[in-house]
Residue frames relative to the residue before (quaternion, step in Angstrom):
aa qw qx qy qz dx dy dz
X 1.0000 0.0000 0.0000 0.0000 0.00 0.00 0.00
X 0.3097 -0.7386 0.5625 0.2053 3.55 -1.02 0.74
X 0.7123 -0.4787 0.2974 0.4183 3.57 -1.26 0.23
X 0.6112 0.5500 -0.3581 0.4425 3.61 1.05 -0.63
X 0.6648 0.4939 -0.3006 0.4730 3.60 0.91 -0.88
X 0.6446 0.5106 -0.3173 0.4724 3.57 0.97 -0.84
X 0.6432 0.5342 -0.3190 0.4463 3.58 0.98 -0.85
X 0.6767 0.4733 -0.2930 0.4820 3.58 0.91 -0.88
X 0.6700 0.5198 -0.2977 0.4385 3.57 0.90 -0.93
X 0.5993 0.5945 -0.3623 0.3951 3.59 1.11 -0.57
X 0.6767 0.4720 -0.2945 0.4823 3.61 1.22 -0.26
X 0.6488 0.5485 -0.3092 0.4272 3.58 1.23 -0.36
X 0.8111 -0.2692 0.0824 0.5126 3.56 -0.05 1.38
X 0.6537 -0.5151 0.3769 0.4065 3.55 -1.25 0.21
X 0.5980 0.5472 -0.3620 0.4604 3.60 1.10 -0.60
X 0.6497 0.5029 -0.3069 0.4805 3.58 0.96 -0.84
X 0.6340 0.5268 -0.3303 0.4599 3.57 1.02 -0.77
X 0.6507 0.5132 -0.3173 0.4610 3.60 0.93 -0.87
X 0.6442 0.5077 -0.3197 0.4744 3.59 0.96 -0.85
X 0.6599 0.5014 -0.3086 0.4668 3.59 0.93 -0.89
X 0.6371 0.5302 -0.3267 0.4541 3.59 1.00 -0.78
X 0.6715 0.4862 -0.2960 0.4744 3.57 0.89 -0.92
X 0.6842 0.4800 -0.2875 0.4679 3.59 0.90 -0.88
X 0.6103 0.5495 -0.3659 0.4377 3.62 1.07 -0.57
X 0.6115 0.5381 -0.3455 0.4660 3.58 1.17 -0.51
X 0.6428 0.5355 -0.3141 0.4488 3.59 1.21 -0.50
X 0.5152 0.6393 -0.4296 0.3760 3.60 1.21 -0.32
X 0.5286 -0.6680 0.4258 0.3051 3.56 -0.94 0.91
X 0.7765 0.1706 -0.1117 0.5962 3.59 1.08 -0.66
X 0.5630 -0.5850 0.4533 0.3679 3.54 -1.16 0.58
X 0.1722 -0.8052 0.5638 0.0641 3.54 -0.71 1.07
X 0.3886 -0.7505 0.4912 0.2111 3.57 -0.60 1.16
X 0.6241 0.5465 -0.3483 0.4366 3.60 1.03 -0.72
X 0.6779 0.4760 -0.2949 0.4763 3.58 0.84 -0.94
X 0.6447 0.5245 -0.3192 0.4554 3.58 0.95 -0.86
X 0.6532 0.5250 -0.3112 0.4482 3.58 0.93 -0.91
X 0.7245 0.4278 -0.2560 0.4759 3.59 0.82 -0.93
X 0.5609 0.5522 -0.3993 0.4701 3.60 1.18 -0.35
X 0.6367 0.5097 -0.3222 0.4806 3.60 1.01 -0.77
X 0.6788 0.4941 -0.2931 0.4574 3.56 0.84 -0.97
X 0.6700 0.5122 -0.2962 0.4483 3.58 0.92 -0.89
X 0.6738 0.4800 -0.2988 0.4758 3.59 0.92 -0.87
X 0.6515 0.5135 -0.3138 0.4619 3.57 0.93 -0.84
X 0.6585 0.5030 -0.3079 0.4676 3.55 0.97 -0.85
X 0.6385 0.5252 -0.3297 0.4558 3.58 0.96 -0.82
X 0.6788 0.4891 -0.2942 0.4621 3.59 0.85 -0.95
X 0.6434 0.5123 -0.3212 0.4695 3.58 0.98 -0.82
X 0.6531 0.5227 -0.3146 0.4486 3.58 0.94 -0.86
X 0.6424 0.5148 -0.3247 0.4657 3.60 0.96 -0.82
X 0.6732 0.4959 -0.2974 0.4609 3.59 0.87 -0.95
X 0.6637 0.4992 -0.3073 0.4646 3.60 0.89 -0.92
X 0.6737 0.4956 -0.3082 0.4534 3.61 0.90 -0.83
X 0.6281 0.5122 -0.3430 0.4749 3.60 1.02 -0.68
X 0.6661 0.4971 -0.3032 0.4661 3.58 0.88 -0.93
X 0.6673 0.4958 -0.3067 0.4635 3.59 0.92 -0.85
X 0.6365 0.5301 -0.3375 0.4471 3.61 0.96 -0.78
X 0.6738 0.4802 -0.2958 0.4774 3.56 0.91 -0.88
X 0.6722 0.5114 -0.3024 0.4418 3.58 0.88 -0.94
X 0.7060 0.4553 -0.2733 0.4685 3.59 0.83 -0.94
X 0.6392 0.5082 -0.3498 0.4592 3.62 1.04 -0.57
X 0.6681 0.4704 -0.3027 0.4907 3.60 1.09 -0.61
X 0.8011 0.1179 -0.0290 0.5860 3.57 0.93 -0.94
X 0.2124 -0.8275 0.5061 0.1186 3.61 0.13 1.24
X 0.5535 0.6148 -0.3976 0.3969 3.58 1.17 -0.42
X 0.6687 0.4872 -0.2910 0.4803 3.59 1.23 -0.39
X 0.2901 0.7989 -0.4887 0.1971 3.59 1.18 0.41
X 0.5369 0.6167 -0.4106 0.4035 3.60 1.19 -0.31
X 0.5440 0.6242 -0.3938 0.3993 3.61 1.22 -0.33
X 0.5229 0.6433 -0.4114 0.3788 3.58 1.23 -0.29
X 0.5464 0.6119 -0.3993 0.4094 3.59 1.23 -0.27
X 0.4755 0.6452 -0.4465 0.3977 3.57 1.24 -0.16
X 0.5880 0.5811 -0.3553 0.4362 3.57 1.14 -0.62
X 0.6406 0.5088 -0.3226 0.4761 3.59 1.04 -0.70
X 0.6253 0.5262 -0.3347 0.4691 3.55 1.04 -0.76
X 0.6493 0.5097 -0.3126 0.4701 3.58 0.99 -0.84
X 0.6152 0.5444 -0.3393 0.4583 3.59 1.05 -0.72
X 0.6567 0.5040 -0.3038 0.4716 3.58 0.95 -0.88
X 0.6538 0.5038 -0.3105 0.4715 3.60 0.97 -0.83
X 0.6104 0.5541 -0.3326 0.4580 3.58 1.09 -0.76
X 0.6474 0.5123 -0.3093 0.4720 3.58 0.98 -0.88
X 0.6244 0.5296 -0.3394 0.4631 3.60 1.01 -0.76
X 0.6389 0.5262 -0.3242 0.4581 3.58 0.98 -0.78
X 0.6643 0.4940 -0.2998 0.4741 3.57 0.93 -0.88
X 0.6369 0.5216 -0.3276 0.4636 3.59 0.99 -0.79
X 0.6458 0.5086 -0.3239 0.4683 3.59 0.95 -0.82
X 0.6546 0.5025 -0.3103 0.4719 3.59 0.99 -0.80
X 0.6663 0.5051 -0.3053 0.4558 3.59 0.95 -0.84
X 0.7018 0.4318 -0.2564 0.5052 3.58 1.12 -0.66
X 0.3970 -0.7495 0.4367 0.2998 3.56 1.36 0.10
X 0.4009 0.6914 -0.4854 0.3544 3.55 0.95 0.97
X 0.3267 -0.7225 0.5749 0.2020 3.56 -1.08 0.73
X 0.2997 0.7368 -0.5397 0.2757 3.55 0.64 1.15
X 0.4575 -0.6824 0.4866 0.2970 3.59 -0.95 0.80
X 0.5981 -0.5088 0.4583 0.4162 3.53 -1.29 0.33
X 0.5341 -0.6441 0.4193 0.3522 3.63 -0.79 0.89
X 0.8330 0.2224 -0.2219 0.4554 3.53 -1.24 0.75
X 0.8470 0.1971 -0.0665 0.4892 3.62 0.64 -1.06
X 0.5110 0.7112 -0.3917 0.2824 3.59 1.18 -0.39
X 0.6143 0.5650 -0.3514 0.4241 3.60 1.06 -0.68
X 0.5775 0.6039 -0.3709 0.4053 3.60 1.16 -0.52
X 0.7408 0.4489 -0.2158 0.4506 3.58 1.07 -0.71
X 0.5090 0.6662 -0.4258 0.3403 3.59 1.20 -0.23
X 0.8648 0.0121 -0.0670 0.4975 3.56 -0.90 1.09
X 0.4587 0.6943 -0.4409 0.3364 3.60 1.07 0.66
X 0.7396 0.3706 -0.2046 0.5232 3.59 1.14 -0.52
X 0.1946 -0.8442 0.4945 0.0707 3.54 0.16 1.33
X 0.6196 0.5775 -0.3479 0.4020 3.60 1.08 -0.62
X 0.5720 0.6097 -0.3848 0.3912 3.61 1.19 -0.27
X 0.6153 0.5553 -0.3609 0.4275 3.59 1.13 -0.40
């Protein structure tokens, strides 16, 4: 696998992220692009899980707040931006939330 494939795969579910992480260790040289998108993908996955749990609890307690489920669509759009950046081999963060994940996961190095 090359760094572009690993970068794209890092956004495709947690299973895809694990595969990309394992394959990134097989690269002969440390690749900054793959490492960057592994950070972005893991951070996005964790944020999505937390947001969905909070939204599920909030909407089940207060059904009048069901319009908050549109946050899921916003997350979907941000996810697509991450994949596009990986496909274009750009080290750009996911809009709005990507800066939160930069240099936060030390175990990836």
